[in-house]
Structures are given as structure tokens and as C-alpha cells.
C-alpha positions as CSV (number, residue, x, y, z in Angstrom):
1,X,5.9,-55.7,171.4
2,X,5.9,-59.5,171.7
3,X,9.6,-59.9,172.2
4,X,9.6,-57.4,175.1
5,X,6.5,-58.9,176.6
6,X,7.9,-62.4,176.6
7,X,11.1,-61.1,178.3
8,X,9.3,-58.9,180.9
9,X,7.0,-61.8,181.7
10,X,9.8,-64.3,182.3
11,X,11.6,-61.7,184.4
12,X,8.5,-61.4,186.6
13,X,8.3,-65.1,186.9
14,X,11.9,-65.4,187.9
15,X,11.6,-62.7,190.4
16,X,8.8,-64.5,192.2
17,X,10.9,-67.6,192.8
18,X,14.3,-65.9,193.1
19,X,16.0,-67.5,196.1
20,X,18.4,-64.5,196.2
21,X,15.9,-62.3,198.0
22,X,18.7,-60.2,199.5
23,X,19.7,-59.1,196.0
24,X,16.2,-58.2,195.2
25,X,15.9,-56.2,198.4
26,X,19.2,-54.4,197.7
27,X,18.0,-53.3,194.2
28,X,14.6,-52.2,195.5
29,X,16.2,-50.1,198.3
30,X,18.5,-48.4,195.9
31,X,15.6,-47.4,193.7
32,X,13.6,-46.2,196.6
33,X,16.5,-44.0,197.9
34,X,17.2,-42.5,194.5
35,X,13.5,-41.8,193.8
36,X,13.1,-40.2,197.2
37,X,16.3,-38.1,196.9
38,X,15.2,-36.8,193.4
39,X,11.5,-36.2,194.0
40,X,11.1,-36.1,197.8
41,X,10.1,-38.6,200.5
42,X,6.3,-38.5,200.1
43,X,5.1,-41.3,197.8
44,X,1.8,-39.6,197.2
45,X,3.6,-36.6,195.7
46,X,6.4,-38.6,194.0
47,X,5.2,-41.0,191.3
48,X,8.6,-42.6,190.9
49,X,8.9,-43.3,194.7
50,X,5.3,-44.6,194.8
51,X,6.2,-47.1,192.0
52,X,9.4,-48.1,193.8
53,X,7.5,-48.7,197.0
54,X,4.9,-50.8,195.3
55,X,7.7,-52.9,193.7
56,X,9.3,-53.4,197.1
57,X,6.0,-54.5,198.6
58,X,5.5,-56.9,195.7
59,X,8.7,-58.8,196.8
60,X,7.4,-58.7,200.4
61,X,9.9,-56.2,201.7
62,X,9.1,-55.2,205.3
63,X,7.6,-51.7,205.7
64,X,10.4,-50.9,208.2
65,X,13.0,-51.4,205.5
66,X,11.1,-49.2,203.1
67,X,10.6,-46.4,205.6
68,X,14.3,-46.6,206.6
69,X,15.4,-46.3,203.0
70,X,13.3,-43.2,202.5
71,X,14.6,-41.6,205.6
72,X,18.2,-42.2,204.5
73,X,17.5,-40.7,201.2
74,X,16.0,-37.5,202.6
75,X,18.8,-37.1,205.2
76,X,17.0,-38.2,208.3
77,X,19.4,-41.1,208.6
78,X,23.0,-41.5,207.4
79,X,23.4,-43.5,204.2
80,X,25.3,-44.1,201.0
81,X,24.6,-41.9,198.0
82,X,24.1,-43.7,194.6
83,X,24.6,-42.3,191.1
84,X,22.5,-43.3,188.2
85,X,24.5,-44.4,185.2
86,X,23.4,-46.2,182.0
87,X,25.5,-48.4,179.8
88,X,24.7,-49.4,176.2
89,X,26.1,-52.0,173.8
90,X,25.7,-55.0,171.7
91,X,25.3,-58.6,172.8
92,X,25.9,-61.8,170.8
93,X,24.2,-61.7,167.4
94,X,24.3,-57.9,167.5
95,X,21.3,-57.5,169.7
96,X,20.9,-54.2,171.6
97,X,21.5,-54.3,175.4
98,X,20.6,-51.3,177.6
99,X,21.8,-51.4,181.3
100,X,20.6,-49.2,184.1
101,X,22.7,-49.0,187.2
102,X,22.7,-47.3,190.6
103,X,26.2,-47.3,192.0
104,X,28.4,-45.7,194.7
105,X,31.6,-46.5,192.7
106,X,31.2,-46.0,189.0
107,X,34.8,-47.2,188.2
108,X,33.9,-50.6,189.7
109,X,30.6,-50.8,188.0
110,X,31.8,-49.9,184.5
111,X,34.6,-52.4,184.8
112,X,32.2,-55.2,185.8
113,X,29.7,-54.4,183.1
114,X,32.3,-54.1,180.4
115,X,33.8,-57.5,181.5
116,X,30.4,-59.3,181.1
117,X,29.8,-57.7,177.7
118,X,33.2,-58.9,176.5
119,X,33.1,-62.3,178.1
120,X,30.0,-63.4,176.2
121,X,30.9,-62.0,172.8
122,X,29.3,-58.6,173.1
123,X,30.9,-55.1,173.3
124,X,30.0,-52.0,175.2
125,X,29.4,-48.9,173.0
126,X,29.1,-45.2,173.4
127,X,26.2,-43.6,175.2
128,X,23.2,-43.4,172.8
129,X,24.4,-46.2,170.5
130,X,21.3,-48.4,171.2
131,X,19.1,-46.2,173.4
132,X,17.3,-44.9,170.3
133,X,16.0,-48.5,169.6
134,X,13.8,-48.4,172.8
135,X,10.9,-46.4,174.0
136,X,10.3,-45.7,177.7
137,X,6.9,-47.0,178.6
138,X,4.9,-48.0,181.7
139,X,3.8,-51.6,182.1
140,X,1.1,-52.7,184.5
141,X,0.7,-56.4,184.9
142,X,-2.4,-58.3,186.1
143,X,-3.2,-61.9,186.5
144,X,-5.5,-62.8,183.6
145,X,-7.1,-65.6,185.7
146,X,-8.3,-63.0,188.2
147,X,-9.4,-60.2,186.0
148,X,-11.9,-59.9,183.1
149,X,-9.8,-59.1,180.0
150,X,-12.5,-57.2,178.2
151,X,-13.1,-55.1,181.3
152,X,-9.4,-54.4,181.8
153,X,-9.1,-53.3,178.2
154,X,-12.1,-51.0,178.4
155,X,-11.0,-49.4,181.7
156,X,-7.3,-49.1,180.8
157,X,-7.8,-47.6,177.4
158,X,-10.4,-45.1,178.7
159,X,-7.8,-44.1,181.4
160,X,-5.3,-43.4,178.7
161,X,-3.4,-46.6,178.2
162,X,-1.7,-47.3,174.9
163,X,-2.4,-51.0,174.5
164,X,-3.4,-54.1,176.4
165,X,-2.0,-57.6,175.6
166,X,-2.3,-61.1,177.1
167,X,1.1,-62.7,177.5
168,X,1.1,-66.3,178.9
169,X,-1.7,-65.6,181.3
170,X,-0.5,-62.1,182.3
171,X,-2.4,-59.0,181.1
172,X,0.1,-56.3,180.3
173,X,-1.2,-52.7,180.1
174,X,1.1,-50.5,178.2
175,X,1.1,-46.8,179.0
176,X,3.0,-43.6,178.6
177,X,5.7,-43.5,181.4
178,X,4.1,-40.4,182.9
179,X,0.6,-42.1,183.1
180,X,1.5,-45.4,184.6
181,X,0.5,-44.4,188.1
182,X,-2.7,-42.7,186.9
183,X,-3.8,-45.8,185.0
184,X,-2.8,-48.1,187.8
185,X,-4.9,-46.2,190.3
186,X,-7.9,-46.3,188.0
187,X,-7.6,-50.1,187.5
188,X,-7.0,-50.5,191.3
189,X,-10.1,-48.4,192.1
190,X,-12.1,-50.7,189.8
191,X,-11.0,-53.7,191.8
192,X,-8.5,-55.1,189.4
193,X,-5.7,-57.3,190.9
194,X,-2.5,-55.4,190.1
195,X,0.6,-57.7,190.2
196,X,3.1,-55.0,189.4
197,X,3.5,-51.5,187.8
198,X,6.8,-50.2,186.4
199,X,8.4,-47.9,184.0
200,X,10.5,-49.9,181.6
201,X,12.2,-49.8,178.1
202,X,10.3,-51.4,175.3
203,X,12.2,-52.2,172.1
204,X,10.8,-50.8,168.9
205,X,11.7,-54.0,167.1
206,X,13.1,-57.4,168.2
207,X,16.0,-59.4,166.7
208,X,15.7,-63.2,166.7
209,X,18.8,-65.2,167.8
210,X,19.2,-68.9,168.3
211,X,21.6,-71.6,169.3
212,X,24.9,-70.6,171.0
213,X,24.3,-66.9,170.4
214,X,21.0,-67.1,172.2
215,X,22.5,-69.1,175.1
216,X,25.4,-66.6,175.4
217,X,23.1,-63.6,175.3
218,X,20.8,-65.1,178.0
219,X,23.7,-65.9,180.2
220,X,25.2,-62.4,179.8
221,X,21.9,-60.8,180.7
222,X,21.4,-63.0,183.7
223,X,24.8,-62.2,185.1
224,X,24.3,-58.5,184.5
225,X,21.0,-58.7,186.4
226,X,22.8,-60.6,189.2
227,X,25.2,-57.7,189.7
228,X,24.4,-55.6,192.8
229,X,24.9,-52.3,191.0
230,X,22.6,-53.2,188.0
231,X,18.9,-52.3,188.4
232,X,17.6,-53.3,185.0
233,X,18.7,-54.8,181.8
234,X,16.7,-54.4,178.6
235,X,17.3,-56.1,175.2
236,X,15.7,-56.3,171.8
237,X,16.7,-60.0,171.6
238,X,13.9,-62.4,170.9
239,X,15.2,-65.5,172.7
240,X,13.7,-68.9,172.1
241,X,11.0,-70.0,174.5
242,X,12.8,-73.2,175.5
243,X,15.8,-71.4,176.8
244,X,13.7,-69.0,178.8
245,X,11.6,-71.9,180.2
246,X,14.7,-73.7,181.4
247,X,14.8,-71.3,184.3
């Protein structure tokens, strides 16, 4: 779990200081619209939408933007329809890379994703080629400085969480993907300061890479994440701390 935890923690840190807030808003709005279109526009009755709204609020998206995105999704306002597509492949050093996208033009998206894989020494594979290496899990993050770790562990495990770990001052509560909202609500009701709650992909095992391979892998992932159509990038790469800390 440590390789994933390190990566997810650094992603959260980067998101907090990301100057390209417009890109963050674009990705959040896409997820809200797809979640609302699939499960309905009521966050209380749609766990995926509730999680998407919480993620949008975490990056300080105005409530008007959130409401407008939901209304577009359910047909109250005109809007673009997005298709969910995943791409899988191998990065430098043979690490697994799993890419989730929301796009209104899949030909554009597949071309851009394939280009980045190739440019940095990786290659895009067939659907399912690396997906089996990951488990879909919920992760709830809390600031360890503001929450009692023992209390979080007790409450989270009693609520059905799988595990709790402390990663660089962040308490990460691991859950089944269908229980992330239930566990989050229990922690919140107990007064725990929730930083984020999301459903993500956790690698079953990590692969250590170093030197030029690690640099190329990190650059490829960063550029994939920077693509407007890409929502999430997951990898089983265990990248050296010093490269991650450079950001």
C-alpha cells in the first residue's frame, strides 16, 4: 500500500498548490456531470455525485458552478455529453499505468494519450492489460495533526474500513469503494476533519524505478494528468521521494 499512499499523498499536495485551478475545475465539473447523468442529480441519493461535489468543494469551486454542472447533466440546461473511457499500458521500466478519461471526442483523446505513452518510452496496451494489477478502493484523507489517530482507527474500522495508515502526516482510511461514503459520514459525525474522500485504484504491488526511468515516468504521468480529458492516472510505480519532493 505504501507506494500508492505516497503517490496519492503527493497528488493531494500538488492539487492544493496547483496554479492551474481552471484545469482542476474542468475535471471536477466533468466528474459531477457524468455522476449526475448516471445516478441522478440528488447528491443524497447518488454516492458518486456526493463524492464528486465534495471533491469540488475541496478545491473551492463556487456552489453556482456545481449546481450548474448538475443541471446540465440532468437536462435542465444545455451542455456537452462526455464519454467515460479508460486506457491502459506500460510506462518506463515496465510499470503499469491506468488512465481514466471523460471526453467528448474519443479520437482526440486516444491520440493524445498514446502520444504521451510513446514519447516517454512507454506503450499503450489492450484493455485489461494492467487493470488486473489494481483494486478499486475508497480513500478518506484526514490531517493527522487535527485528528487523534487511535480514535480514527477505532471509529473507521468499526464503520467497516479495511485499514488506516499514516502517510507523511496524512491519515488515510482505506475502504471498499461502496462503503467510502458510509465511513466518511461516520467519521464526520464524530467530528473528524475530513480533507478528501475519493474512489481510486490501489496497486496490489509496487515496482521500484530509479534514475532516468523514474524521471521519464513521472513526467509522463504529470503530462497525462495535465490533459483536460484525463480525470485520473494510476500507477504501480514506486518513484523516489526526492523526485516527488521536487514539485
